[in-house]
N, C-alpha and C positions, 0 to 999 in steps of 0.2 A: 314754247317756252322759252325765250333767249336768256343768253346773261348778261345780268347788267353790265352795263358800257366800263363800269370800275375795271373790270376785268379785260378789256378791249384794248389795243391802241391801232392807228391805221396803221397797215405795209403794203408798199407799191406793188408789191412781188404776190404777196402771199394773201390777202385781202385780211380777215381778221384775224388777230393774233392776240394769245395770251400773255398780257401785261404781269400778273403776278406769276411769277416761276415755281413759288413753292406752289401754289394751288393748282397747276396744270399736271404737275408729278405727282399731286396729293390724289388725282383722279388717276392717273396710270396706275398708283399702287394699287387702289380701290378695284381698277376693273382686273388688272394680273390675279387679287384674290377671288374674285370671279372667275378667272379662270384656273385657276389653283383647284378650287372646288370642284369644277365641270370635271376636269382628271379624275378629280379622287374617286368621284361618283362614277365615271368610265370605266377606270381600272380596278376597281373594288371583285370586280367579278373574276378575273385573271387569279386571283389568288385563292379562287372557292371554287375552281376547277373540278379536282380531285373528290373532296365533298359532294357540292353538286351531282357531281356524276353518278357518285355512287347512289347517294339518296334517292337520285330521280331515275338510275336507273339508264342514263342516258349512253349513247355512244359519243368517242371522238368527235365527228359528223355534226353531231348537233349542239355537241360543244360552240364546234366553229362557227355556228347559227348565231348561237345565243353574244358569242363576244365579236363579231363581227356584222351579220345583215340586221340582225334583234336592233342593233342601235340605230343602223345607217338606214334603212330604208326610212323612219320617218324625218331623219336629220336631213337626208339627202331630199327627199321630196318637199320638208317642210322650210329648205332654204332659201329657195327663190322668192316667194311670197312670200314671208318673213323678211327679207334684204330689203324687197320692193318697199312693203309697208314699213318698215327703219329708214328708207330712206323718206320718209312721207310723216311721219309720226317721230312723237316721242321718244328717244331708245331709248330712255334713265327706265320707265315705267314697261317698256319691252321688255327689257331685262329680269328687271324683278319679277311679272312675270313666271318667265321664263325660270329663276330659279326655284319657283314656288311650286310651278309643275317639276321639273325634273328630281328634285328633292324629296317631291309625296313619292316618285317612280320607285327612288331606290330605296324609302322606306318602307313600301307597300312589300318591295322584293321578298321582304322577310314574314311575310304570309306565305309564300306560294308552296304547292306540294307535288303540284306537276310540270312538265315542263311548256305547257302552251301557257297560261296565266305568266310566268317566267317570261317568254319571250313577247308577250304582252306590254309589258311593263317593262322591258327593256326598249321597243317600239316608244312607249312614253316620255323615256329620259332622251334616248335622242329625238324628238318633238321638241323637249324643255330646253337641250343645248343647244339645237339648230340657230338661235338667235343670236349668241352669244359672241362670237368671231365678227360677224356683220356690223351688229350694232357696236361693239366696243372699239374696233379698230375705224367706223367712222365716226366715233367719239373723239377718238385720241388723232384720229387726221384732224378736224378741225379748230383743235386746240394748239395746233402746233405747224409750224411751215413749212415747206418743202427739203430744207436745207435740215431742218431739227427733225423729221417727222421719220423719219427710219432707223432711229436710234432710239426714239419712244416707242414705235413699234416691234423694236427687236426687246426690249426693253417687257416692255408685255405678255409675248410670245415664249420668256422664257416661263409661265406661265405652264407651259405646256410639259417641263422635264419638273418642273414643283411641283406640279399636281401628280402627275405619276411617282415623283418621288416619295408624297408622303402617302401617298395608294399603301406603295410595297411597304415602306418601314414602319410607318404609324400603322396602317392596315395589315401587316404582316403579323406585327406582334398582337396587335387586337386578336386576330385568328387565331394564334396559335395559344393567346392566353385563354379563348374563347374555349376552345378545345381540350384544352386542361380541366375546366369545370364541368365540361358536359352540357346540358339541359341547362339553359334558364330561364328567368325572368324577367319581364323589362316594364316595371310602373304595373305589376299588378298582370300583364298580359303575358301568355305563353303556355306551356314550355317551349320555345323555342330551340333547336337546331344550333348547334355553333357558328354555322353559315348563315342561317337567317336574323339570328343573331345582329351577324354581324352589317346585314343591310340595313337594319334597323337603326342600330347605332352610327354608323355615318352618313345616312340620309335625313338625320336630324336639326343639325346645325345651319343648315343651309339660311333658315329663317332669319337667322342673324344678319347676315351677309346682306341679305333681300332691304332690311330696315336699312343697312348703313348706307345701301345705294341713296336714297331719301337725301343724303348731304352734299348729293352733286349737282352741278346747275347743265341744263342741256346748253349745248356750246348752238349760236349759230351756223349753218353750212354756208364756205366757201368753195372757191373753185368752180364754180359750175357754170356749165356750158348750155346753150340753148338747145333742147329735143322737140322733137317734134309733139302736138296733140295729141297722136295715138301711141303714146309712151306709154307701156304697160306689162304686170309679169307675167311674161321676162322677157315680154320683145323688145323694151329698151334698152336693156345692159345684152341679152343677144345681138340685135344688131350691132349695138356699139363694137363687142370682141369680135363677132364674126368679121367685122369690115378692117378689123386688124389682127385676125388669127395667126399669122406669124411670128408676131411678138407675143402674143398673150399665150398661144401653141407651145413653146420653147418654156414660159414659167410653167405653165400645167405641167407639161411634160418632168419635166426633176422636179416639182412640188410632188406629183402625184406620186414617183418613184419613192422617194424620201419619207411618203407618209404609208404608203406601203411597205418600205421597211420597220418601219416603229411599232407595225401589228404584231412583227415578230414578236414582244413584251408578252403579250396576253401566252403566249405559249413557254415560256421561260420558265414558268413554276412548275408546270408540265415536264422539261425539258431536265430540269435538275432535280427534279426529285425521281421521275425513271430512268434516268442515265446515271446520278450520281447518289442516290438517294440520299437527298437533303432533305427537310421539313421544312414546311412553310414558312416558320419564320424564319429561318437560315435563310431562304430563298430571298424573302422581303426584304429584311435587313440591308442586305448585300445589295440589290436592287436599289431598293431605295436610298441607297449613299451615294451609290452612283451615278442615281438621278440628278442628286443635290451636287455633286462633286462633279462630275463632268459635264450635266444639264447647265452651270452657270457661267463654267470655262468655256461652253462653246457657245452662249450666248456674248460674255465675252469677246470673245475672236469675233463673231459675226459683226459687234459695235465697233471693232478696231479694224475689221477688213471691211467694213461699209465705206469708215471714213475714210480707209487709205486709198482703196480702190474708186474711190468717187472724186478725191481731187485728183486723182490720176485720168479717171475716166467715169466724166462727168455723167452721162447716160445708160451705162451698164452695170456701174460700180455694185449694186446689190446683186443684179444676175452674177457675176466673177464670186458674189460671195457665196450664192447659192451652189456653185459649181464647186466651189472651192471643201463644201459641206460633203457635197457626196463625191468626189474623190479622195475623202476621209472617210466617209461611213461605210460605201458601200464594201469595198473591202473586208475592213475589220468585221461587216456584222455576215458574212457568207461564210468566216472564218471560223466565229468565236462555239456557234453550234456543234460546229464538228473536231472542239479542239482533244486532246487526250486524254486532257484534267479538268477538274471545275476550276482549276486555278489559272492556267494560261485562258479558258473560257473567261474568265473574269474580268480579265488583263486587256481582251479582244475587245470584250464589251463595252469597257470604261474609252476605249476608244471608241466605237462604234456613236455611244450614246455621243462624245465631240461633236462628230461628223454631224449625226443629227441634226442634234440644237444649233450648230450654225446653218443648217439648210432650212430649219423651221425658221429661225429669226427670220433667214434671209427669205425667203417664200413672198410671205405679205407685206414686207416691208418693200421688195418690188412692183408686188401689184399694186401698191398705194401710189406708187408714181406713173403708172400707166392710166390711171385712172379716175376719171372728173370727178367732183366733191359729192355733186346731184346723182351721182350715178355709184360709188366708193361700197355702201353697205349692198347693194345688190352683185359688185365686182367680187367681194369677198364673199356674198351666198353664192355664186356661180364657182367661185374658187373652191371654196371647200366640197360642193357637189362632185365637183370634176373628178378632187384628189381621191374623192371618198369611194370611187368607182372599183376603182385599182385596191384600193387599201382593206380597211375595214370590211368594204362589200365579198369582197371574192378571198383577201388573204386568207384568215381565218377559217374558215370553211373549206377553201380548199386545200390549206394544208393538215384539216383533220379527214377531211376524205381518202386523202392521199397514204396517209399514215392507218385510216382502218381498213385501205385496200394490201397493204401489205401484211397486215396480221400482226405486228410487233409494233407494241407501244412507244418502244427504246427507236424505232428510227426517225424520232419527230425531228432531231438532230441535221441529219440527213437530208429532211425535208425543206425542211427549212433555210439551208444552206443553199439549197438547188433553186429554188423561191427568189433568193437575195439575187443569184448571178444570172439568171434569166430575163429580170427586169432591171438590173443595174447597170448593167455594160451598155444596154442601149440605151439607159439614159443617158447616162455621159458624154455618151457620142452624139446626143441632138443638142444638148445643152452649150456641150464647145461649137459645135459648129453653128446656131442657131443664135449668136450675141450679138450678130451685127443685123438681126430682124428685131430686137429688141431694141436696140439702139435707135431706130429709125422710128420705133416706137410713142419709146418717150422722150425724142427732141422733138416728133411734129403735138403732141399733145402741151409740153411747153409752150410751142408757138403761138397755139392755138386761145391757149392761156392769155397769154403776152396779148394777142390781137383782141380777146372780147375785154380783157383789161383797158385796153387804151379807147374800144369802142365805147365800154361805158363812160368813161373820162371826157368823151367827146373827141378824142383825137383823129377818130377817121372818122369822116364824113360819108353817111348814108350805108344801111343795113344788107346791103348787097355784101360789101365786103369783110362780112362777119357772117358764115355758112350757117343757117340755123341746124342742118344737122352734116357735122361737121366729116369728110371724107379722105380718107388717107390715101396715096400711093406708095403700097410696102415694096410694090417690086423693085 
C-alpha cells in the first residue's frame, strides 16, 4: 500500500520524499517506541538471573544460554527470510504481527517451572523481534532522503538504550516490589513467584502499541536498483554484500564488537549482587538511570558527529562516528567490571554506555548508506545476523561457562573484562584501517543510483549503460 501523494514531493536526488515533516517524525517516534518495547522485553530476564537460577536450579552456563542463544537462535535464523519478506510486503503489518508474537512469549514465560520451556519461549521472543529493525529501518529510509536519513536512523537507534533503561529502571523496581510481596495472583491466576509475575506484567502492554501502528502509512520504496530475476532469500542480498565484502566487512566487524560488548549488561545484576552485595532494585535503578542519561547523550553525540564528519568526509562520516564510539566504549567497558568500588564501576559504566550508544546509532546509519532501497530490509537482516553471532549468541554463555569453570561466582568481573579486551582491540584496528574500503563502497552506490535515475529519466540511451547486476571494483 502506497502513501497518498499528499505526503510526498518529487526530489531529483532521492526519489520520493515526505512533504509533511511532522508526519515523518511521528513515524520515527512510533517506531522508536516499538524498538524500546522490544529491548524492554529482551532485557527483563537479566534482572531475574538470581531468582530464576535458584528457583529452577540452574548453572551460570544455563543462565548464559537463556540470556544469549535462547533469544538469538531464532532471531538470527528468521532475520534473513523476514528481511526478504519485508522488502516485498507491507512492513507495518509485519511489525504488528511481530509485536503480538514476542509479547505473548514474554507473558507466557511467567507460567514456566523448568528450564526447557523457558528456553523455548525465549526462542519465540527472538523470532518475534527479528522483524523489528529490518522493517523499521527500511520504513524510515523511505521517509527520509540520503542527507537526512542518518540522523533519523540515529534517533530510532536510541531505542536500544531507552528500552534497556526502562527494563532496568522500571523493571528493577517492579521486581523489587514483587519480591517484597512474595507470591502474587494476577487476574485470578496464580500464585506466581515474583520472577514469574514480572514476565506476565511486562509482556502484556505490547498489544496497545501494536494497535497504534495502524496509524502509520506504508511508504513507497525508493532508491531501487535492477536485480536478477533469481533474487531470492538470501541470494540477492548475499550476492550484493559479497561483491562489496571489504566495505561491508569493516562495518560488520565494528558493529559486532559493539554489540558483543552490550551483552555485558546481561551480567551487570549478578556482578553487583555477587561482588558488592547490591539488591536488584538498586542495580536496576542505577543501570536504568545510566541508560536514560548516557544513552541519549551518546545518541546526541552520534547525531552531531555524523553531521560534522559527513560535512568534512562525505563518503564515510557515519563510519568515523562508529569508530569514535568504539574508542570511547571499549576501554571503559573493559575496566568497569574490575573496579575496586561500585562507585568507580558506575562512573566507568556511564562512559562505556555513551561510547556504545554512539556506535549503536552509527552502525545502521552506515549500513543504510551503502545498501540500495530494494535490498535495505534484507541488508539490515544480514547486519543483525552477523552482529548476533559474536554478541548474544556467544558472549553470555561463554562468560557463564568460564565463571562456572573457576568455581567462584565472584570472578564474573574479571571474565567480563577479559572478554572485552579480546574482542575490542582487534576491532578498533580493523575499523581504523578499513575506512577507505567503506568510502569506495559508499561512493560506488551513489554513482550507480545517479546513473539509474538518469536512465529512468531518459538521459541515458540504451539499457546497456546501466548494469542489471551492479559490480564494483573494490580493490
